[in-house]
C-alpha positions in Angstrom: -3.8 -27.1 41.0 -6.2 -25.1 39.1 -5.4 -25.3 35.1 -4.3 -22.0 33.2 -7.8 -22.8 31.0 -9.8 -22.0 34.1 -8.3 -19.3 35.8 -8.0 -17.7 32.3 -11.3 -18.3 31.8 -12.6 -16.9 35.7 -10.8 -13.5 34.9 -12.0 -13.3 31.5 -15.3 -13.3 33.2 -14.7 -10.9 35.7 -13.1 -8.3 33.4 -16.2 -8.2 31.3 -17.8 -7.3 34.5 -16.2 -5.1 35.8 -14.2 -3.6 32.8 -11.1 -3.9 35.2 -7.8 -5.8 34.2 -6.4 -8.5 36.0 -3.2 -10.6 36.7 -2.6 -13.9 37.8 1.0 -14.7 38.7 3.3 -17.0 40.8 5.3 -15.6 44.2 8.1 -14.9 41.8 6.2 -12.4 39.7 5.7 -14.2 36.6 2.8 -13.6 34.7 0.3 -17.2 34.8 -2.7 -15.3 33.2 -4.2 -12.2 32.7 -5.6 -10.1 30.5 -3.7 -7.2 29.6 -0.5 -7.6 28.0 1.1 -4.7 30.4 3.8 -6.9 32.9 4.0 -5.9 36.8 7.4 -5.2 37.8 8.4 -8.6 39.1 10.7 -7.3 41.8 7.5 -6.2 43.6 5.7 -9.0 43.1 8.4 -10.4 45.2 8.4 -8.6 47.8 4.8 -8.1 48.3 4.8 -12.2 48.2 7.5 -12.0 51.3 5.6 -9.8 53.5 3.2 -10.5 55.5 0.5 -8.3 54.4 -2.5 -9.1 52.7 -3.0 -6.8 50.3 -0.8 -3.5 49.2 -0.8 -1.3 46.3 2.2 -1.2 44.4 2.6 1.7 41.0 -0.7 1.7 40.3 -2.0 -1.3 40.9 -3.7 -3.4 43.9 -1.9 -6.4 44.8 -3.7 -9.7 46.8 -2.4 -12.9 48.1 -4.3 -15.9 46.9 -3.8 -18.4 49.8 -4.7 -22.3 50.6 -4.1 -23.5 54.1 -2.2 -20.1 55.0 0.4 -20.9 51.8 0.8 -18.0 49.3 -0.8 -20.0 46.0 -1.0 -17.1 44.0 -0.4 -13.3 43.5 -3.4 -11.3 42.3 -3.2 -7.9 40.5 -5.5 -5.2 39.5 -5.7 -2.1 38.0 -5.8 0.7 40.6 -7.6 3.4 38.1 -10.9 2.1 38.8 -12.6 3.6 42.1 -13.9 0.0 42.6 -10.6 -2.5 42.1 -10.2 -3.0 45.5 -13.2 -4.4 45.7 -12.6 -6.1 42.3 -9.8 -7.7 43.9 -11.6 -9.0 47.2 -14.0 -10.5 44.8 -11.6 -12.5 42.5 -9.3 -13.5 45.8 -12.5 -15.1 47.4 -13.7 -17.0 43.6 -10.2 -18.3 43.1 -9.7 -19.4 46.8 -13.3 -21.1 46.3 -11.7 -23.0 42.7 -8.7 -23.8 44.7 -11.0 -25.6 47.2 -13.0 -27.1 44.9 -10.3 -28.2 42.8 -8.7 -29.9 46.0 -11.6 -31.8 47.0 -11.8 -33.2 43.3 -8.1 -34.4 44.4 -9.0 -35.9 47.4 -11.7 -37.6 46.0 -9.8 -38.8 42.8 -6.7 -39.9 44.8 -9.2 -41.9 46.4 -10.8 -43.6 43.7 -7.7 -44.5 41.9 -6.6 -46.2 45.3 -9.9 -47.9 45.5 -9.8 -48.9 41.7 -6.2 -50.2 42.7 -6.9 -51.8 45.3 -5.0 -50.4 46.9 -6.8 -49.5 50.5 -7.8 -51.5 54.2 -11.5 -52.2 54.5 -11.1 -50.2 57.3 -9.9 -47.2 55.0 -12.2 -47.1 52.3 -15.1 -47.0 54.7 -13.3 -44.0 57.1 -11.8 -41.8 53.5 -15.4 -42.1 51.8 -17.2 -40.9 55.1 -14.7 -37.8 55.0 -15.2 -37.2 51.5 -18.9 -37.7 52.0 -18.8 -40.7 49.3 -22.2 -43.0 50.0 -20.7 -46.7 50.5 -24.2 -48.1 49.9 -25.3 -47.0 46.6 -25.3 -49.3 43.2 -21.8 -48.2 41.1 -20.7 -50.1 37.8 -17.2 -49.2 36.1 -16.5 -48.0 32.3 -13.6 -48.0 30.8 -13.1 -45.7 27.6 -10.2 -46.1 25.2 -9.7 -44.1 22.7 -7.0 -44.2 19.7 -6.9 -40.4 20.2 -3.4 -39.6 22.1 -4.1 -40.6 26.0 -3.4 -37.5 27.9 -4.8 -34.6 30.1 -7.0 -33.2 27.6 -9.1 -36.8 26.8 -9.3 -37.0 30.4 -11.0 -33.6 30.5 -12.8 -33.8 27.2 -14.8 -36.7 29.4 -15.1 -34.4 32.3 -16.3 -31.3 30.9 -18.4 -33.1 28.0 -20.1 -36.3 30.1 -23.3 -35.3 32.3 -21.9 -36.9 35.8 -24.8 -35.2 37.8 -22.6 -34.7 40.4 -22.7 -38.5 41.6 -19.8 -40.5 39.1 -16.1 -40.4 38.7 -14.1 -39.6 36.2 -10.4 -40.2 36.4 -7.7 -42.3 35.5 -4.7 -44.5 36.5 -2.7 -44.9 33.3 -2.0 -43.6 30.4 -4.9 -46.2 28.0 -7.8 -45.3 29.8 -10.5 -43.1 31.0 -12.6 -44.8 33.9 -16.1 -43.9 35.2 -17.3 -44.8 38.2 -21.1 -44.6 37.6 -23.9 -44.6 40.1 -26.9 -46.6 39.4 -30.9 -45.2 39.9 -33.3 -48.0 39.6 -32.9 -51.4 38.9 -32.6 -51.0 34.6 -28.5 -50.8 34.8 -27.9 -51.8 31.4 -30.2 -49.2 29.9 -28.5 -46.2 31.3 -25.3 -47.7 31.5 -25.5 -48.0 27.7 -26.8 -44.8 27.0 -24.2 -43.1 29.1 -21.6 -45.0 27.0 -23.2 -44.3 23.3 -23.0 -40.5 25.4 -19.2 -41.2 25.5 -18.7 -42.6 22.3 -20.1 -39.4 20.6 -17.7 -37.2 22.1 -14.9 -38.8 19.5 -16.4 -38.4 16.0 -13.7 -40.0 13.8 -11.9 -42.2 16.3 -11.9 -45.4 16.7 -13.5 -45.5 20.6 -14.7 -48.6 23.0 -16.2 -48.5 26.0 -16.6 -51.1 28.3 -18.1 -52.5 31.7 -18.5 -54.5 34.4 -21.5 -55.7 36.5 -22.8 -53.6 39.5 -21.2 -53.0 43.0 -23.7 -52.9 45.7 -21.1 -51.3 48.3 -18.3 -49.4 48.1 -15.7 -51.9 48.3 -16.8 -54.4 45.2 -15.7 -51.3 42.9 -12.6 -53.1 42.3 -14.2 -56.0 41.1 -16.2 -54.3 38.7 -13.3 -52.4 37.5 -11.3 -55.8 36.8 -14.2 -57.3 35.1 -14.4 -53.8 32.7 -10.9 -54.2 32.3 -11.3 -57.9 31.0 -14.5 -57.0 29.0 -12.0 -54.8 27.0 -9.5 -56.9 26.6 -11.7 -59.9 25.6 -13.9 -58.1 23.1 -11.2 -56.8 21.3 -10.0 -60.0 20.8 -13.4 -61.7 19.8 -16.1 -59.0 19.5 -13.7 -56.7 17.1 -17.3 -55.1 15.9 -19.0 -54.0 18.9 -17.8 -51.1 20.6 -19.9 -51.1 23.7 -19.0 -54.5 25.4 -20.2 -55.3 28.8 -18.2 -58.2 31.1 -21.9 -59.8 31.2 -22.5 -60.8 27.4 -18.5 -62.2 27.2 -19.8 -65.8 27.1 -16.8 -68.7 26.3 -14.9 -65.6 25.2 -13.9 -64.9 29.3 -13.0 -68.8 29.4 -10.6 -68.6 26.6 -9.0 -65.3 27.8 -8.4 -66.9 31.4 -6.5 -69.8 29.5 -2.7 -70.6 29.7 -0.8 -70.3 25.9 0.9 -73.6 26.4 -2.7 -75.3 27.1 -3.8 -73.5 23.9 -1.4 -74.7 22.0 -1.1 -77.8 23.1 -5.3 -78.1 22.6 -4.2 -77.2 19.0 -2.2 -79.5 18.1 -4.5 -82.9 20.1 -7.0 -81.4 17.9 -5.9 -80.4 14.1 -2.5 -82.5 14.8 -0.5 -79.4 14.3 -2.3 -77.3 11.8 -4.2 -74.4 12.7 -7.9 -74.1 11.7 -7.7 -70.3 10.6 -5.0 -71.7 7.9 -7.8 -72.1 5.5 -8.7 -70.2 2.5 -11.3 -67.1 2.7 -14.0 -69.1 0.9 -13.7 -71.9 3.2 -13.3 -70.1 6.5 -16.2 -67.5 5.4 -18.4 -70.7 5.0 -17.9 -72.2 8.3 -19.0 -69.1 9.9 -21.5 -68.5 8.3 -22.6 -72.3 8.9 -22.3 -71.4 12.5 -24.1 -68.3 12.3 -27.0 -70.3 10.8 -27.0 -72.8 13.5 -25.5 -75.1 11.4 -28.5 -75.2 9.4 -27.2 -76.6 5.9 -30.3 -75.4 3.9 -29.6 -71.6 5.2 -26.4 -71.2 4.8 -26.5 -72.5 1.2 -29.1 -69.6 -0.1 -27.2 -67.3 2.3 -24.3 -67.6 0.4 -25.9 -68.3 -3.1 -24.7 -71.7 -3.7 -26.5 -75.4 -4.1 -27.2 -77.0 -1.1 -25.3 -79.8 -2.7 -22.2 -77.5 -3.0 -22.3 -76.6 0.9 -22.0 -80.4 2.0 -19.0 -81.2 -0.5 -17.4 -78.2 1.2 -18.4 -79.6 4.5 -16.9 -82.9 3.5 -13.6 -81.5 2.1 -13.5 -79.7 5.8 -14.5 -83.3 7.6 -11.7 -85.4 5.5 -8.9 -82.6 6.6 -9.6 -81.9 9.9 -11.4 -85.2 11.1 -14.2 -83.2 12.0 -18.2 -83.1 10.4 -19.1 -79.4 11.5 -22.6 -80.9 10.9 -22.5 -82.8 14.2 -23.1 -80.3 17.2 -19.8 -81.9 19.1 -17.7 -81.0 16.4 -19.0 -78.0 15.7 -18.2 -76.5 18.9 -14.7 -78.7 18.9 -13.8 -76.4 15.9 -15.5 -72.9 17.2 -13.9 -73.2 20.3 -10.6 -73.8 18.1 -11.1 -70.8 15.8 -11.3 -68.5 19.2 -8.1 -70.1 20.5 -6.1 -69.2 17.7 -7.3 -65.7 17.8 -6.7 -65.4 21.3 -3.4 -66.9 21.1 -2.4 -64.2 17.9 -3.5 -61.2 20.0 -1.5 -62.3 22.9 1.5 -62.9 20.8 1.1 -58.8 20.2 2.6 -58.7 23.8 5.3 -61.3 23.4 8.0 -58.2 22.0 
C-alpha cells in the first residue's frame, strides 16, 4: 500500500498544477488524504463503491474508482466546478494506479530479497523468482548492515530509502527491528572503495547518532547473497566487541576476533582459568592495562613505549617484570605476549556475551 505521505504529496502536486481540490478516500468514505477541509458524504461514497460504475458525479464532485487487479483500493473525489475536473480526475487515477503498481513491484522485490537473505528459498526458486522480477543473478553484490541508536521504525528505513543513492540497482530492506540492510551491486574491481564510500554517505544521514555500518564479502552470484549477509551480521557483532572505535567494519578485517567470536563460552572460561589460575587479566589496574595496550600497539618495543608513556625505560621494565611475577607471562617474549593479547580479547568477548544471558 502507498504511504499517506506519498499520496498527499501526489495530490498536492496535482492541485498546484490544476488549481482543483482532490480527496482520496477508502471504500467506506473515510478520507485518507485531501487538499481541502470539506467532507464528502460517506453514504454517497459507499454507494458508489458498491456500484459497477467507474466514475460518477455526486453533489458537486466527480467520484472515481482507483483499482488494482480489479480490486478497488481507493475512491478519488474531484470538485466538479472546474470544466477540466473530469480530466484532472482521470489523470490523478492514472497517476495513483501507477504508484500502486510501482509499490507492488517493490513489495514483491522486497519479499524476494528478505527470503533470499534468510535462506528461505530453494535454489531453483531463487532463479525463477529473480527472472520474473527482472533481477540479474550474475552481478557482484555485497550486503551492508546499518545499526543506529535511533528507534528502529518505518521512518528509519524510509530515511535510508529516500536519501541513499541506490541508482535503481541496490535493494534496501529490513528483516528485523534492529538493522537496515542494503544489498549493494558492485561495479568493477574496487569493491572496498565503493562500499566504504556508500557507508560514509549512510553515516552522514545520522548526524548526532551512534551509527555503525558493517559489510560482508562480495557475492558473485545471487545465491551467495545470504552468505554475505551472515558475514555482515558477524562483522557488526564482532566490531562492537573488539573495534568499538570503528564506525565502518568489514568482515575481511576482523582478524582473530572472528575466531574468538565463534568459541563456546565454557572453552573460553577454561582457557582463562588455565592461563591465569582463575584470575581475569582485566582485573589489573588502569595504569597496568594502559601500559600493556601501549606495549602491544608498539609491537613490543620497550623504548618506543616508554617514550610515548613519558616514563623512564627502567620504569617500563619494572612494570613488565611485576606483571610477569603476577601472571607468569613475560610480554617481551612473543609467545607470552600473544597469549596475553588473546586472553584480553577472550575476556572482552565473554563479558559481551553475558549481556545476552538475562
